[in-house]
C-alpha positions, -999 to +999 in steps of 0.1 A: +224+396+232+238+432+234+270+440+252+276+473+269+314+477+262+314+508+283+310+487+314+339+461+317+323+442+346+290+439+327+308+428+296+326+400+314+294+388+330+276+388+297+305+371+280+307+344+306+269+339+305+269+335+267+295+308+267+280+290+296+246+289+278+261+280+244+263+242+250+227+242+263+216+261+232+234+236+210+215+207+226+181+223+227+154+201+212+149+209+176+138+176+160+115+148+167+125+113+157+098+086+153+117+054+155+104+024+134+126-003+147+115-027+175+115+002+200+083+016+184+052+009+205+028+014+176+042+011+141+008+015+123-002+047+141+032+061+134+023+063+097-009+081+107+011+106+127+034+112+097+004+117+075-011+141+100+022+161+100+020+165+063-017+174+065-007+203+087+016+217+060+048+205+076+075+184+060+089+152+073+119+131+064+117+093+058+150+078+069+153+048+047+168+018+064+177+038+095+162+021+125+135+003+105+127+033+083+122+060+109+106+094+104+120+128+115+105+163+116+111+196+132+103+198+169+067+208+179+051+203+212+018+198+194+033+169+174+050+155+205+017+156+224-002+140+195+023+111+195+016+106+232-022+106+226-020+080+199+005+058+217+034+064+192+070+063+205+089+095+197+124+108+207+132+144+212+166+151+198+189+181+194+201+196+161+235+181+167+220+147+170+199+152+138+231+163+120+249+132+132+220+110+119+220+127+085+258+124+083+256+087+091+229+081+064+249+102+039+279+079+042+282+062+008+292+029+024+259+024+042+226+014+026+205+043+038+190+075+024+167+104+033+135+110+014+116+143+019+079+139+025+061+171+015+024+167+009-003+144+023-016+123-006-053+123-013-065+088-008-094+069-025-105+033-019-124+016-046-150-005-028-188-011-030-212+008-007-222-026+007-186-032+018-188-059+046-166-058+078-145-087+066-139-072+032-107-052+032-075-050+052-066-016+037-097+002+050-091-014+084-056-001+087-064+033+072-091+037+098-068+024+126-039+047+116-063+076+113-055+083+076-086+098+059-099+083+026-128+086+003-148+055-007-156+055-044-170+028-067-180+022-103-203+052-107-177+077-094-148+062-114-169+063-146-177+099-139-140+107-139-133+115-102-100+097-102-079+127-112-088+143-078-067+116-060-031+108-057-034+072-045-060+045-052-066+012-036-086-016-051-103-038-025-106-075-034-127-068-064-134-091-093-130-071-124-139-100-147-176-097-137-177-132-120-183-119-085-152-136-071-163-170-083-184-172-051-215-185-070-209-222-062-208-217-024-228-185-018-254-182-046-282-182-020-265-160+005-282-127+010-250-107+007-241-124-026-275-119-041-274-082-029-240-077-046-252-092-079-284-071-079-266-039-070-239-045-097-265-053-124-285-023-115-254-001-117-244-015-150-278-008-165-278+027-151-244+034-166-255+021-200-238-014-200-255-046-210-234-067-186-215-062-153-183-075-170-185-047-196-189-021-169-160-035-149-138-034-180-147+003-185-138+009-149-105-010-153-096+012-183-103+044-163-080+031-136-054+023-162-056+059-174-053+072-139-020+053-135-008+065-169-014+101-159+008+098-128-015+081-102-004+055-076-023+022-076-022-004-049-042-036-049-045-068-028-061-102-029-082-109-060-079-073-074-044-077-090-051-107-111-087-100-119-077-065-130-051-078-155-074-105-167-101-080-175-077-059-195-064-089-214-100-101-221-112-068-236-139-076-261-140-113-252-167-130-232-150-151-205-180-154-182-202-186-179-240-182-179-241-183-141-225-149-141-238-130-171-267-151-185-251-162-218-224-186-229-188-176-228-167-174-260-153-209-266-121-194-280-117-170-251-083-183-240-067-179-274-081-144-277-065-130-246-041-100-253-013-101-227+002-069-241-026-049-223-018-061-188+003-045-161+019-075-145+009-109-157+011-129-190+007-164-204-019-173-178-049-196-183-083-185-173-106-208-153-138-216-172-153-238-145-180-218-126-177-242-096-139-236-092-129-210-067-103-195-090-103-172-119-070-181-135-037-199-131-020-167-118-029-175-081-004-199-065-027-209-037-044-220-015-054-252-032-021-254-052+002-248-023+017-275-001+028-256+031+017-255+067+006-222+083+035-222+107+059-225+078+043-199+055+066-169+052+080-147+024+111-126+023+114-090+014+141-081-010+167-055+000+173-027-025+199+001-026+184+031-008+206+056-026+200+041-061+166+025-059+146+046-034+112+036-047+113-002-039+133+007-008+105+028+005+079+002-003+099-025+016+106-005+048+100-027+078+114-038+111+113-074+099+126-089+066+107-121+069+069-116+067+043-141+078+023-154+049-015-150+047-040-164+023-068-148+002-089-152-029-055-146-046-028-156-021+003-152-043+015-150-079+031-177-099+066-166-108+065-180-144+034-158-152+049-125-142+063-102-169+100-097-170+096-060-166+079-064-132+100-057-101+097-085-075+099-072-039+089-102-019+088-140-025+089-175-012+116-188-034+112-224-022+075-225-033+082-206-066+056-180-056+058-142-055+039-121-029+048-084-035+054-068-069+058-033-084+059-017-118+055+015-138+029+024-163+030+057-181+038+084-156+025+064-126+031+032-107+013+002-094+020-022-065+003-056-060+003-076-028-010-111-025-033-123+003-062-108+021-053-099+058-017-099+071-029-109+106-056-134+098-042-164+080-074-176+063-100-149+070-132-166+058-164-150+049-184-140+080-152-138+101-151-107+123-127-079+113-092-080+127-087-060+159-056-040+150-051-030+186-038-066+190-013-061+162+001-025+164+035-037+152+024-058+123+052-061+097+026-072+070+003-042+076+034-019+074+037-029+037+003-014+030+011+018+048+044+022+030+024+024-001+001+051+013+030+074+022+049+067-010+031+094-031+042+120-005+079+116-014+096+143-033+110+129-065+148+127-064+170+138-093+181+107-113+217+098-105+240+095-134 
């Protein structure tokens, strides 16, 4: 504003106008707050909005432990409209309100912090091309949240595509080459026979005599991806079968029903637990009729709990000192409904001491949610198959996430998707 000091009357008018408008300018909308507490209409799509903001080369802030782990970004009518289209609750706030929120979070006496999110991670899902509708909760929620991903499988991994990605999810794969131990119940089912045929065909094409050998090679490529700085997330049978495959390198642990020849009778004693990410001292299942691959899984046959009583508690971490597990545990609920899977949970006494436990049912002695580092990267394992379908049997229809837009269990998955977008903080000393 330019003042004409040669005209006293005009000067007074302009001076008066400036100070009348000053409070309005101070409260002008400059930020958008996406609340993640119980006021949020659609928690799952809120992650998709945040990812979309990063995709469009804008930064966002993750307000750890503030109103359920809310997100904040600069005001944009386009973003505001997109939130409305997707049914995501958003608050338009002033710069003064944003400063007040940041000041509250910065208070050393409160367990909150701010993490800058700068770049949308490139996401890959390791799953077969014959992926069935019931197969994977992660692909369901990525699609629902409108977060793009590439589907890759053995051929792509062995051809070294993983360095193109920041984040990799393993659907409920069986890396031991035993096809999820489904043989006893589904050996004559068309989908099972197709899976076996396709896997054997791929193994032969890639130069392997057995599917188990191909899966081990894939597991080692994934290990190298994590070592190089990648982010790995896995659920259901993928976490334990992955570690078992690494521990059994060079050892035949498959019965003839799975690979056509006898397993090594000394297989158990030959396992090398130093090669695994998370688990040790476990016993592999050698019975082809048993729907388990090892002792790692704490359920469902080994559990004594009713569905209505099945819960696990998320641990609370220091946001300012331990931002990584704090990010991974952001939620509007601390007690999460349990859900079963090929691997439902992990036995506490078979988890390495270096592993960070983030969620457990202490009364049952089982762990549901764990995290660790390997090389320059990290991995996170979550037990169970579908957070909103307690049993989710084969042939069950996929979960309709429109019925569960505020699912605390599905939020754990999406925390992991956004985790690689976080700018690394300087280590506190």
